[in-house]
C-alpha positions in Angstrom: -14.5 33.4 -22.4 -13.3 34.7 -19.1 -11.8 38.1 -18.5 -11.1 37.8 -14.7 -7.5 38.6 -14.2 -7.3 38.8 -10.4 -4.0 37.7 -8.8 -5.7 36.9 -5.5 -6.9 33.3 -5.4 -8.4 33.7 -2.0 -11.3 35.6 -3.6 -12.6 32.4 -5.3 -13.9 29.0 -4.3 -12.1 27.5 -7.2 -9.7 28.9 -9.8 -7.4 28.1 -12.6 -3.7 29.1 -12.4 -2.0 29.9 -15.6 1.8 29.8 -15.4 3.2 32.3 -17.9 6.7 31.1 -17.3 5.7 27.6 -18.4 4.0 29.0 -21.5 7.1 31.1 -22.4 9.3 28.0 -21.9 7.1 25.9 -24.1 7.1 28.4 -26.9 10.9 28.7 -26.8 11.3 24.9 -26.9 8.8 24.5 -29.8 10.4 27.3 -31.8 13.8 25.7 -31.4 12.3 22.5 -32.9 10.4 24.3 -35.7 12.5 23.0 -38.6 11.6 25.0 -41.8 8.9 27.0 -40.1 9.7 30.7 -40.2 7.1 31.5 -37.6 4.5 29.6 -35.5 0.7 29.9 -35.3 -1.0 29.0 -32.0 -4.3 27.2 -32.1 -6.4 28.7 -29.3 -9.9 27.4 -30.1 -12.4 26.3 -27.5 -11.4 29.1 -25.1 -7.7 28.3 -25.7 -8.4 24.7 -24.8 -10.0 25.8 -21.5 -7.1 27.9 -20.5 -8.8 31.2 -21.2 -8.6 32.9 -24.6 -7.9 36.4 -23.3 -5.0 35.3 -21.1 -3.4 33.0 -23.6 -3.7 35.7 -26.3 -1.9 38.1 -23.9 0.9 35.5 -23.4 1.3 35.0 -27.1 1.6 38.7 -27.8 4.9 38.7 -25.9 6.5 36.4 -28.5 7.5 37.7 -31.9 7.9 34.2 -33.2 4.1 33.7 -32.9 2.5 35.4 -36.0 -1.0 34.0 -36.0 -3.7 32.9 -33.6 -6.2 30.2 -34.9 -9.7 29.9 -33.6 -12.7 27.9 -34.7 -15.5 30.3 -35.2 -16.0 33.9 -36.2 -17.4 34.8 -32.8 -14.1 33.7 -31.3 -12.2 35.7 -33.9 -14.2 38.9 -33.2 -13.5 38.5 -29.5 -9.8 38.3 -30.2 -10.0 41.2 -32.6 -11.6 43.3 -29.7 -8.5 42.5 -27.6 -5.9 43.3 -30.3 -6.7 45.2 -33.4 -3.4 44.2 -35.0 -3.3 40.5 -34.3 -3.4 38.2 -37.3 -6.3 35.9 -36.7 -7.5 32.8 -38.7 -11.0 31.3 -38.3 -10.7 27.6 -39.0 -14.5 26.9 -39.3 -16.1 30.3 -40.2 -19.5 28.9 -40.8 -21.5 31.9 -39.7 -22.1 33.2 -43.2 -24.2 36.2 -42.1 -21.0 37.5 -40.5 -18.7 37.1 -43.4 -18.8 40.7 -44.5 -18.0 41.8 -40.9 -15.1 39.3 -40.8 -13.6 40.5 -44.1 -13.9 44.1 -42.9 -12.2 43.1 -39.7 -9.3 41.5 -41.5 -10.1 38.0 -40.1 -8.4 35.4 -42.3 -10.9 32.7 -43.4 -10.3 29.1 -44.1 -12.1 28.2 -47.3 -12.9 24.5 -47.7 -15.6 24.1 -50.4 -16.8 25.7 -53.6 -20.1 26.7 -52.0 -18.3 28.5 -49.2 -15.7 30.1 -51.6 -18.6 31.6 -53.6 -20.1 33.0 -50.4 -16.8 34.6 -49.4 -16.4 36.1 -52.9 -19.9 37.6 -52.8 -19.3 39.1 -49.3 -16.0 40.6 -50.5 -17.7 42.1 -53.6 -20.6 43.4 -51.4 -18.2 45.5 -49.2 -15.6 46.2 -51.8 -12.7 44.7 -49.9 -10.5 41.7 -50.5 -11.1 38.6 -48.3 -8.0 37.1 -46.7 -8.2 33.4 -47.2 -6.4 30.1 -46.5 -7.3 27.3 -48.9 -7.8 23.9 -47.2 -7.0 20.7 -49.0 -8.4 17.3 -47.8 -5.4 15.0 -48.2 -6.8 12.1 -46.3 -8.5 13.2 -43.1 -11.8 13.0 -44.8 -13.3 16.1 -43.3 -13.3 19.7 -44.5 -11.3 20.7 -47.6 -11.1 20.5 -51.4 -10.1 17.1 -52.8 -6.9 17.1 -54.9 -8.9 16.2 -58.0 -10.8 19.4 -57.6 -7.8 21.6 -57.9 -8.3 22.4 -61.6 -11.8 23.9 -61.0 -10.5 25.6 -57.9 -7.6 27.3 -59.7 -10.1 28.7 -62.3 -12.3 30.2 -59.5 -9.3 31.7 -57.7 -8.0 33.2 -61.0 -11.5 34.5 -61.9 -11.8 36.2 -58.5 -8.3 37.3 -57.8 -9.4 40.9 -57.4 -11.6 39.8 -54.4 -9.3 37.3 -52.8 -6.0 37.7 -51.1 -4.4 34.2 -50.8 -2.8 34.1 -47.3 -2.2 30.3 -47.0 -2.7 26.8 -48.1 -3.3 24.1 -45.5 -4.2 20.5 -44.7 -4.6 18.5 -41.5 -3.1 15.2 -40.7 -5.2 12.2 -39.5 -2.4 10.5 -37.5 0.4 12.8 -36.5 1.2 12.0 -32.9 1.5 8.2 -33.2 4.5 5.9 -33.6 3.5 5.0 -37.2 4.1 8.0 -39.5 3.0 6.2 -42.7 -0.3 7.9 -43.1 1.2 11.3 -42.3 3.9 10.9 -44.9 1.3 9.8 -47.5 -0.7 12.9 -46.7 2.4 15.1 -46.8 3.2 13.8 -50.3 -0.3 14.5 -51.5 -0.1 18.0 -50.0 3.3 18.7 -51.6 1.9 17.6 -55.0 -1.0 20.1 -54.5 1.4 22.9 -53.8 3.4 22.1 -56.9 0.1 22.1 -58.9 -0.8 25.5 -57.7 2.7 26.8 -58.4 2.6 25.4 -62.0 -0.6 27.5 -62.5 1.1 30.7 -61.1 -0.6 30.5 -57.7 1.6 30.8 -54.6 0.8 31.2 -50.9 2.8 33.1 -48.2 2.0 30.4 -45.6 2.0 26.7 -46.4 1.0 24.7 -43.3 0.2 21.1 -42.8 1.8 20.2 -39.5 0.2 20.7 -36.1 1.6 19.7 -32.7 1.8 16.1 -33.7 3.8 16.5 -36.9 5.7 19.7 -36.8 9.1 18.0 -36.2 8.6 16.1 -39.5 7.8 19.1 -41.7 8.8 19.1 -45.4 10.8 22.1 -46.3 9.8 21.9 -49.9 6.1 22.4 -49.2 5.8 23.8 -45.7 7.1 27.0 -44.0 4.7 27.4 -41.1 3.4 25.2 -38.2 0.1 25.4 -36.3 0.8 24.5 -32.7 -2.1 23.4 -30.6 -1.8 20.8 -27.8 2.0 21.3 -27.3 1.8 24.9 -26.1 -0.3 23.7 -23.2 2.6 21.6 -22.0 1.6 18.2 -23.1 2.5 15.9 -26.0 -0.2 14.3 -28.0 1.1 10.8 -27.0 4.0 9.0 -25.3 5.1 8.0 -28.8 5.4 11.6 -29.9 7.3 12.6 -26.7 9.8 9.8 -27.4 10.0 10.9 -31.1 10.7 14.5 -30.1 13.3 13.7 -27.5 15.1 11.3 -29.9 15.6 14.2 -32.3 16.0 17.0 -29.8 17.9 15.9 -26.7 16.8 17.6 -23.5 13.5 19.0 -25.0 10.7 19.1 -22.5 7.4 20.9 -21.9 5.9 22.3 -18.8 2.2 22.3 -18.0 0.6 25.7 -18.1 -2.6 25.0 -16.3 -3.3 24.0 -12.7 -6.9 23.8 -11.4 -7.3 24.3 -7.7 -10.0 24.6 -5.0 -10.2 24.8 -1.2 -11.6 22.6 1.5 -14.9 24.0 2.7 -15.8 21.4 5.4 -14.0 18.6 7.2 -16.3 15.8 8.6 -15.5 12.7 10.7 -17.7 9.9 9.7 -18.1 6.5 11.5 -17.6 3.3 9.6 -20.7 2.3 7.6 -21.7 5.9 6.7 -22.9 6.4 3.1 -21.9 9.5 1.1 -23.5 11.2 -1.8 -26.4 10.5 -4.1 -27.4 6.9 -4.2 -25.0 6.1 -1.3 -22.5 4.7 -3.7 -19.6 5.3 -1.3 -19.8 3.6 2.1 -17.0 4.2 4.6 -15.2 1.0 5.5 -13.5 2.6 8.5 -13.7 5.8 10.5 -13.2 8.4 7.7 -12.2 12.0 7.5 -14.4 13.4 4.7 -13.4 16.5 2.9 -16.1 18.5 1.1 -14.9 20.6 -1.9 -17.0 23.3 -3.6 -16.6 22.0 -7.1 -18.5 19.5 -9.3 -19.4 18.6 -12.8 -20.8 22.1 -13.5 -17.3 23.3 -13.2 -15.9 20.6 -15.4 -14.9 18.0 -12.9 -15.8 14.8 -14.7 -18.5 12.6 -13.2 -16.4 9.6 -14.4 -13.8 10.4 -11.7 -15.9 8.2 -9.4 -14.8 5.5 -8.8 -11.1 5.7 -9.2 -10.3 9.4 -9.2 -8.4 11.4 -6.6 -7.2 14.9 -5.7 -4.1 16.1 -4.0 -4.3 17.7 -0.5 -1.0 18.8 0.8 0.7 16.5 -1.7 -1.3 13.4 -0.5 -3.8 11.6 -2.6 -7.4 11.8 -1.4 -9.7 9.5 -3.4 -13.1 10.7 -4.6 -15.8 9.4 -2.3 -19.2 9.0 -3.9 -20.8 10.3 -7.1 -19.6 13.7 -8.3 -22.4 16.2 -7.7 -23.1 19.4 -9.7 -21.4 21.7 -7.2 -19.9 19.6 -4.4 -17.2 17.0 -4.4 -16.5 14.6 -1.5 -13.1 13.0 -1.0 -11.6 10.7 1.5 -9.0 12.7 3.4 -8.2 10.1 6.1 -4.6 10.0 4.9 -4.4 13.8 5.2 -4.2 14.1 9.0 -3.6 17.9 9.3 -6.0 19.2 6.7 -8.1 22.3 7.7 -10.9 24.2 6.2 -9.5 26.6 3.6 -6.5 24.4 2.6 -5.7 24.3 -1.1 -6.5 21.2 -3.1 -5.0 20.4 -6.5 -7.7 19.0 -8.9 -5.7 19.0 -12.1 -2.3 20.0 -13.4 1.4 19.5 -13.0 3.7 16.7 -14.0 2.9 14.3 -11.1 -0.1 12.4 -9.7 -2.5 15.1 -11.0 -1.1 15.5 -14.5 -3.8 15.9 -17.1 -2.2 13.0 -19.1 -2.5 10.6 -16.1 -6.1 11.6 -15.3 -7.0 11.4 -19.0 -5.7 7.9 -19.2 -7.7 7.0 -16.1 -10.9 8.1 -17.9 -9.9 6.8 -21.3 -10.2 10.2 -22.9 -7.8 12.7 -24.5 -6.2 15.4 -22.5 -8.0 18.2 -24.4 -11.3 16.5 -23.4 -10.5 17.4 -19.8 -9.2 20.9 -20.6 -12.3 21.9 -22.6 -14.7 20.7 -19.9 -13.5 23.5 -17.6 -16.2 26.1 -17.0 -15.6 29.5 -18.6 -16.9 30.9 -15.2 -13.8 29.7 -13.3 -11.4 32.6 -12.9 -8.1 32.3 -14.7 -5.3 33.7 -12.6 -1.9 34.5 -14.1 1.0 33.4 -11.9 
């Protein structure tokens, strides 16, 4: 997690720019499309998908429509709590059982996904004499964490038996396919989830928050069983797929998102190489002509994927400069022959925006998801708010 908030990029060899205006725009667009959701929750796990947890939490605090922040671990939750004592925080995978008492004391909301874990939460709540705030997770078809629908009878009995130690804050599930063109699986899961909600209600158990939809499915929420949406990928400014983008724009004319993150660096050396010169480890790149080589002070230690050679590129003054040779740990070589006026100190765009360097375009080049690229970004890179 990175706390550097400098507004002066010249202090750094490489930095991540976070565009607060783009974040604000995305939240406003998503809130307009929320359907039956009364408020939104932002998923900010994995250092806010590489954007910087402290900075994104600060952005989110400016929006009254964002009621909760979701993280994976209790360590992330405690870090958020240190930033904002009043923030409603949900730990999605609170597996650090030795920290459960501290989490309950800190009003961290815990996702409960198994009988074994439920009993551990109850014991911790009893130990400190304070109710645990919990969200019950139902596995409706993803096949990962969560109670199975056929276990609801036993679950209801345990919840009733321990109602003095548990404060039920929400009931949730997670879709296996929510950003694709085929919504069949999502609708099947939604029906199962709705039936589970009705089962709970028939036993006298209700939940303030009922959430199944994340970024991929929030425009298809069921008003009968859902009143809250967890937004992850979308707040960063990207859709989960081209199919989802088409789906959204068909229902909400003019809706669009803006990328929040831009990763930049500077040219540290310009070299003129004769034809036939080899570059980098193993000499994989060999200049086929007289080449202007640009050396950049970034590498795979910073999160620049080694798979970007061959085939990757950066933007220098708006022009593409192909990666030249294997990506090193701390140095990247690019062919800047088509960038005639480049000088040492010039800015280079590594990742971000809607054009040639968009995360979606580069992710497709590597055959990975966009979040794969975001979460590789080193926590040591300064995050600068612009």
